[in-house]
N, C-alpha and C positions, 0 to 999 in steps of 0.2 A: 920569662914565660916561654914554655915549650910550644913550638908551632906544631899543629896537627899535620899528619902525613896526608898529602893530597891523594885523591882516588884516581887510579888509572883505569880507564874503561877498556874492556876487551876489544881487540882489533877486529875490524870488519874488512871483508874482502869478497870479491866475486870468485866463486869456485865453479868450474864446469860441472854440469849435472852428473856426468859419468864418473866423476871422482868422489861422489857421495854414496854412502851406504847407511842403512838403518842400524841403530845401536840396540843391543839387548838391554841397555840400561834405561830405556824409556819406560816410565812408570805407568803410562796410559796403556792398559791392556784391554779395557772394555770399550766397545764402540758406543759413541754417544754423539748427539748433535747432528750437524749437517753431514750428509753422505759424501763419500769420496767423489762420486760423480758430480754432485752439485758444487762441491768445492773446486773441482777442476774447471767446471764451466765458469765459476766466479773468477778464477785466476785468468782464464782465457779472456774474460770481459774486462777485468780491471788490472791484470798482472798481479804479481805477488805483493801483498800489502805489508807483510811482516817477514823479517829475515829469519833464517834458520839458525839455531844454535848448534855448533859442530865442535868436535874435538879431533885432533890429528890421530890417525891410526899408526901405532908404533910397531916395529918388528920386535923380535926376541931380544935384540940388543938395546931396545929403547930408542931406536932411530925412527924418524918420520918416514913413512912409506909413500907419501904423496896422496894417500886416500884420507877421507875424513868421514867419521861416523856421526850420526844425528841422534842425540839423546832427547832433544826437545824439538818438535816440529815434524813428527812422523807422518801425520795426516797430510800436511802440506807436501811432504816428499812423495807420498803415495799419489796425490793429485797430479804433481808434476810428472811422475812416472807414467800415469795414465795418458797425459797429453803427449808424451814422447811415443808411447805405443800407438797412439792415434795419428802419429806423424804430424802433429800440430805444434810440436816443440822439438828443436834440435837436441840431440843427446849431449852435445858439448855446450849447450846454452849456459851462460854464466848465471849462477844463482847467488844472490846476496846472502852472506852468512856472517855470523858473529863467531869468531874463533876463541874457544875457551881452553885454557891449559891448567888452571888451578882448580882445586877442590875435586869433588866427586861428580861423575856424570849423572848419577841418580839424583843428586842434590839439584843439579841444573834443571832436570826434567820436572821434578816435583815443584821447585820454586816457580818455574814458568807457569805451571797450571794453577798453583794455589794463589799466586800474587795477581793473576789476571782477574779483575773484577767483572762479574757479569753485567751486561747492559740492563739498566732498569727498564721495564716495559714502557714507562712513560716517555723515556728518551727515544725509544723506537717509534712510538706513536707520533711524536713531534718531528722525528726525522722524515717519516713518510709524508707528514703534512708539509714540511719544507720542500721536499721534492715535488709534491703536487703543486705548490705555489710557484715553483720555478718552471712549470710547464710540462712536467712528466705526467703522462696519463696513468690511470689506475692499472691498466693492462701492462704498461711499460714497467711500472714499479713492481708489479707482480712477477714479471718475467725476470727482472734483475735480481730478485731475492728468492726465486723458485717457490713462490706461494701462489694461491689462486687469487683472482681479482676480488672475490668476496672477502677474503681475509684482509686485503688492503682496504676495502671499504669499511670493514669493521674497525681497523686501526685508525683510519681517518675520522670515523664517527666518534671514537674515544677521544681523539685529539681535539675534537670540536666541542667537547663539554666545557662548561664554564671554567674559567681560569681558577676561580675560587675552589672549585671541586677538585681540579687537577692538583692544586697545591696541597689540599687535604689528603689526596691519595699519595702524593710524594712524601708527605710527613707521616704516612702510615696511620692516618686518622680514619681512613676508609679502605675497605677491601676492594679488590679488583671486581668481584661480583657485584658489589654495590655501585661502583663506577659504571659498570656495564648497564645496570638497571636505569641509570640516569640518562642514557643515550636515547631512550624511548621518546623523550620530548626535547626538541632542540631549543626551547625557550630558556635562555640563561637565567632570566629573572625568576621564572617558575622553578628551575632547578635549585637555585639558591634558597628560595622560600622553603622548598621541601627539605633541603639539607638543614636549614636552621630549625625547622619543626622537628626533624628527626633527632637533633641533639637533645631535645627534651623528652624524647619518646623512647620507651624501652624496646620497642620492636623496630629494628633497623634491617629486617630481612629484605632481600631484593624484590620479592613479590609485593611487599608493602610499598616500596619506593615506586614500582610500576603502577600500583593502584592509585597512589596519590597523584602521580603525574598524568594519569589518564582519566581522572575524575571528570564526569560530565561528558566524556566522549562516548561514541557508539561503536561497538566492534563491527568490523567490515563483514563479519559472518552473520550479523543481525538480519532478520528477515526484511526489515525496512531498507537496509543498505543494498541487499541483494535485489530487491524489487526495483529500485530506481537505477541501479547499476553504478559501480564504483567510478567508471570512466565519466558518466554523466555528472556525477557529484563533483569530480575534479574539474570538469569543464565549466561548472557553475561557480568556480573559485572556492570550492570546498577543500579544506586541508586534511591530509591523512598522515597520521603518525605511524611509523614503521619501527619494528624491532629487528635489527640485523642479527641479533644473537640468539633469539628464540623463535619458535613457531608462533606467529601472531595472528593466524587466520586472516591475513590481509591487512592487518593494522587496525587503527582506531580512527573514526571520523570525528574531527574536532568540532565541527559546526552542527550541533544537534538541531538547532532551530532551522537551518537551511535544509537539512535532511527531512524534517517534518513537513516543511513547506512543499518540497519536491514530492514527497509521498502523497500528501493530500491532493496536489494538483494531478498527479498521474492517476490516482484512484478515481477522482471525479471524472476525468476524461474517459476512463474505462467504463465507469458507471453510466455515462451518457450514452455510450454505444449499447449497453445492455438495456437502458431505458427505451431506446429507440425500437426495441423488439416489440414493445406494446404492453409491458407489464403494468399492473395497477400501481405498484409501489416498488421502490428500490431503497434498501438500507446499505449505507457505506460505512466501513470502519476498518482500521488497520487489522483488528482482530476481534472476533466475537467470542464470548464465553462458551465453553463446551456445553452442549445441550440446548443452545438457543432456539433450536427448531422443534423441540420435543412437543410443544403444545400446538403445533401447526400441522395441518394435513398437507401431505406432499402429493402433488399431481405427478404421475409418472408419464414422461413422454416416451416416444419411440425413437430409436436410433435411425438416422438417415441411412437407407441402404446404399451399398456401393454402386457406383456407376459401372457400366460394362467395362470401361477402360480401367477403372480401379480394381475391379474384380480380376481382370486379366493380369494386371500388374502384381496383385497379391499372389495369384496362382504361380506366376513365374518366379517370384521371390521364394515362395515356399518350396518349389521344385529345386531351385538352386541350393537352398539351405539343406534339404534332404540329401541331395547329391553330394555336397561337400562332406556332410556327416558320414555318408556311406564310404566315400573315397578315403577318408582318414580315420575310419573306425578302428583300425589296428595300430595307428600311430601312438607312440608313448606321449608325444607332445606335438601340438599343432604348430605348423610354421607360422611365423608372426603375421605374414600377409593373409593367410587363411583365417586365423583367429580374428584379425581386424575386419575381414570381409564378413564373417559370420555376425560380428557385432553390428556392422552396418545394415545387414539384412534384417536382423532382429529389430533394430530401431525403425527401419522403414515399414516393417510389417505392423509394429505396434502403432505407428502413426496412422496407417490405413484402418486399423481396427478401432481406433479412438474416434468414433463417429459422433458428429453433432447430434444433439437431441431435438426432436421435433415435437411440438405440442399442438393440441387442437386449438382452433381459433377462439373457441369459447372459454379457454383456460386463461388467456392473458388478462381479460378485464377483471378477474376476481383474485388473481394470484400475484405474487411478487418475487423478488430475488434479493439475496444478500451478496454483496461484493466486498471482498476482503483480500488479505495476503495470506498465503499458506506458509507452513513452517519452512519451506525451502526458498521462500522469496518470490514465488510465482503468483499470478493472479488466481484467486479462488472465487468462482461464481456458483452460488447455490440457487437454482431456479425452481419455480413451480410450487411455492409454499402459500397455503391459503389460511388466513386468519379466521378465527371463529366468527367474527362479525361480518365477514365477507362470504360466508357459506350461503348457498342458495336456500331460500325458505321452502320447507316441505309443503306440498299442496294438501289442503284439507278436503276430506271426502264430503261431498254435498249431494243432496237428493235432487231429483229432476226439477223440483219447484224452486231450488236455489237455497233451501234451508239446510243447515247441518244435519246430517243423518243422526237419528236417535238410536243408540245401541239397544235400547229396550223395546223399540217399536215392533220388532219382528219376533224376537225369541222369548222375551219376558213379558207376559201379559200381567197387567196390574189391575186388581179388582178395586172396588170403590173404597176399600179401607187402606189402600196403598200396599197390600201384600201381593207378592208375586205368585202367580198360579202356574202350575206345570201344564204346558200345552199338551203333554202326552196323555193327560187324563181326560182331555176333551175329544170329542169326535172330530175327526179330520175329514171333511168332505172335499177339501181342495187338495188334489194330488200334487200341486206345485209348491206347497208350503214347505219352507226349509226346515231342517232338523233343529231341534231346540239346543241351546247351549249345553244344557245338562246332559242330554243324550250324547252330543258330540264329545263332551268331556269324558263320559263313561267309556265310550267306545275307544277313544284315543289312549286312555289309561291301559286298556288291554293291548293296544298296538304298541305302546311304549314298552310294556313288559315283554312282549314277544320280540321286539327289536333288541332289547337288552340280552335276552336269552340267545338270540341268533348271533349277535355281535360277540358275545362271550365265547362262542365256539369258533370264531374266526379271528385269531390274533393279528393277522396281517391287515385285515380290513379295520380292525379296532385301532391299530396304530395309525392308519391313514385318517380315520375319523378324528383321532386325537390331534394329529398334525394339522389337519384342516382347521380345527377349532383354535389351535394356538396361533397359526398363521393369520387367521382372520383378526384375532385380538391384537397381535403384535405389529402387523404390517398394514392393516386397514382400519383407519380411525372410526369408520361408521359401518364396518362389516360385522353384523351379528347374525350371520346366515347359517348357523349351525345348531342342530338340536342337541349336540353334545355339550353339556354344561361344565366344560373345563375352561376356566378363565385364567390364563397366566397373568402374572403381575410383573411388570418390568419397571423397577424403581429407577429413576434418573438421578444422576449424581453430578450435574453440571456445576453447581455453585460450591460444592463442598471442597474440592481440591483444585487449586490454581495450577495451570499448566498441564491439566489432565490430557488435553487433546494432543500434546506432543509426545506422549509416551507410546512406545511401539506396540504394546498390547492393546491400548485403546484404539490406535490407528488400525490395527488388524481387525478388531471386532467391528469397527465402523466400516471398514472395507467389505467385511462379510455382509453387513446390513445392506450396503449399497449394491453389492453384487446380487444378493438374493432378490432385492426389490426390483432390480432391472429384469429379472427372469420370471417374476410372477405376473399374472395377468392384471390388466389395469382395473377391471371390475371384479368385485368380490364374488359375484354369482358365477363367474367362470373358473373360480379357483379349484373346485372339486374335480372338474374334468381335467384340468391341467395336471394336478397332483396325481390323479389316477393314471395318467399317461407316462409319468416319470418312472425311471427305473428305480429299483430299491436302493441303490447306492446314493442316488441324488436325494431321495426322500429321507434316508438315514442322516445324511449330512445336514439337511435343513432341520430335521428333528433335533439333532444335537445342538444346532445353533439356537433354535427356539428355547430349548431347555436352558441353555447357557444364559440367555437373556433374562431369565427369571431369577438367577442367583443373586442373593443379597447377603453378604457377610459383613456389612457395615456395623461397627459398634457405635451406637449413638447414646449420649448421656440420658436422654429422656425416654429411651426405649431399650431396656436391657433384655436380651434374649440369649441367655447362656447356653441353652440347648441348641439353638440354631448356630451359634458361634462354634460350639463343640463339633457340630456336624460339618461346618466349614473346614475345621482342622482335619477331620477325617477325609473329606473330599480332596483337600489340598495334598494330604499325604498320599492318597491313592493315585493322584495325578502326578505326583513328584514335582509339585510346583516349587520353583526357586525364583524368588522375586528379583534377586541380583541378575540371574541369567535372563529373566524376562525383560530387564531394562531399567529397573528402579535403582537410583543412586542417591546417596545422602548429600544433598546440596543445601545451600542456605535457605532456599524457598521450601524445599520438600521436607526438611527435618531440622538441620542444625540451627537455623535462625529462630526456631520455635520451641527449643528446649533450653534447660538451664546449662550454665557453664560446667557444672559437675557432670551432667549427662553427656556433654560434648567430650569432656576429658575421659570419661569412662569408655566412650565409643573408640576414641583414638588409642587408649591404652589397650583395649581388647584387640583392635585390628593391627596396630603398629608396635605396641610395646611401651614400656615405661619411659624410655629415653625420649621418644617423640612427645609423649603426653606431658612429661615434666618440662620439656622445652617451651611449650605453649601455655603452661599452667598460669603464668603471670600476665597473660595477654588480657586486654579488655575484650568485651563480648564480640564486637564486630571483627576485631583482628583475629580472635580465636576461631570464629566461624569460618573466616576466609582460609586460615591456615589449616583447619581441620578438614575443610572441603578438599583441599589439595592433597592432604595426607591420606584421606580415605578413598580417593579416586582409584578405582581398579582393584580394591582389596576384596570386594564382594561382601563387605560388612552390611548387616541389616539390623534394624531395631527389633526388639523381641516380638512386637506385635506383627511383624512381617515375616517372621521365621516360620517355616513349616515344621510342626512337631512330628516326630517319627510315629508311625502307626503302632498300636498297642502291641502287636506281635513282634515288633522290632525293638521294643524297649527292654533294656536289661533290668531297669528298676520298675516298680509297680505303677508309677504314674509320672506324667510330665507336668512340671510346675510352670505355670504362666505367671510372669512377674507383672503386676498391675501398676506399680509405682513409677514405671519408666526406666528403672535401672536395667542395665544390660547384664546378661549372664554369659559366661564363656560358652562358645560354640566351637566349631572347628577352627583351629588356628589359621589366621589369614596369612597368605604368602606375602612376605615383605619384599617390595620392589626396590631395586637399586635406584638411587637418585643420581641423575647425570649432572655433574658439576661443569659449569662453563669455565674454561681456563685458557689462558693465552701463554704461548711459549715464545720467548725472544729467540731470534735466530742467532747462531753463534757469530 
């Protein structure tokens, strides 16, 4: 039996740095991985961890010159060279080298780079974890490997996932993005439950994993969480889940029951303070449905005037603001400190202008207030609403004897047969007798016709009279003090659309109502004089608002009005209405959860293309809704019923077809947004 030849390893030796040169045989030509500067710092921290592969430099006769070239290890040489230039390493410092003489230099270089196996990300996660367990801080680990502390925290979070899941990742049963999704909930038992469930589930997308792991939790951006405060919730031993890899709006509050208890307690405390003001009733809720005050009369209070001190402060702030604007009017960009100061002044001025409202003493015993949470998580108090049963009873006219006045007693004489007689036909010896109803009616008919004729020749006054009539009807529940029989109708839509109060266009129109109400007189009989004193721009703005409040383009199954809806399309086209720009988005509540799977796929196909639509085609309805909501976000896609048809003069074709069966039809192509993938790169 022939013995195999034993392998002889290449010799190793220390060679002074100034005897080394780079070889042109190094196959690495493209820069990749850790920078030379970072590698130099790493060598300075830990010294050289791997020897250089070198070959003797020969002269023309094939004799060694004493110099050595480096076909493999060029980046390490460049890092050492940088340390020498920085005078942190002697130029004659010995460098550990492996001396090669056989084969080709290019082969050495290629083999060293190919045979080197990259570190598996999981090994890096566990290495960071081991260093942390041995006392290294996150900042120290970050400094050692030239990454940020947040990156270290991410790696440690990944290493802390259940061992079962880490094994699945190591065996390539799970992707890195899926593993990242599991970090949102540190409960290993729950992680493993979700992983087992996903094995039988066709949808293993990261967003589905996050959804399953945060079921029952409340987002920190929820109005209830904002109302009680995240710090207060944590102080009450509430747990918060955070996602280190994605924007999570503050995380998820795990204890929903604790949150509800805290919300109820704080709301009731706030309500007690409001009740102490003397209101007849107080209603408390986290949220009231939109339009809950429509059937109630609102008492308008008056803003408390500023004190002399507040007035002086406001004037000083305003003067400073105007002076800063004047000083930097020509500047292309405001200095940071000036911009910050302007913001501070604006905030201070707004706080002074936000005056508390004062009501009359007689208002409190018959009115009440609603206490709730607004969309931003602040306290919302709506004061001064009067229920119908609490309205003061109107007094009945009585005669001096105490009996109710008889409307027929003076003007309509009744003969013995019960027939009314005309007092005009009788002799009138009493000069104090009032005019008969018939005569008054005849005379006022003449006056009415003369008024119409006069008003028809005065468009400006006619507009004022129309505005006066509309404002009385829309802003004063019991104000019928106009002879102009124009009665606007403002249909309320509170119960039809959930979440209506959070839409920007609804908040804007409500703000308009609130603003105009605060500027109108408290009593309807004072309205004419106030409107007459306003300038034409103010009246025009109020007129537009009143007309806007009468618009009704709702399509109801029990009341079909095709001509009105057609006019709504014309009005929308003239205004250039774009519901996407106005703020409407297709969400589970607003659309996707209320249509068929086919309609969801049609929407995604139109907005994002066939690839995304086909990807979610096999999903169950809840999963498809969630995926579609994410895909359609920011695309500007609208269902057909919300699209504004072009005006007739803009159409190339004779007519615009409205699809009634819910199918979507192609519109302008949506711009496809790039999806940002979360990826980790292991350090070299």
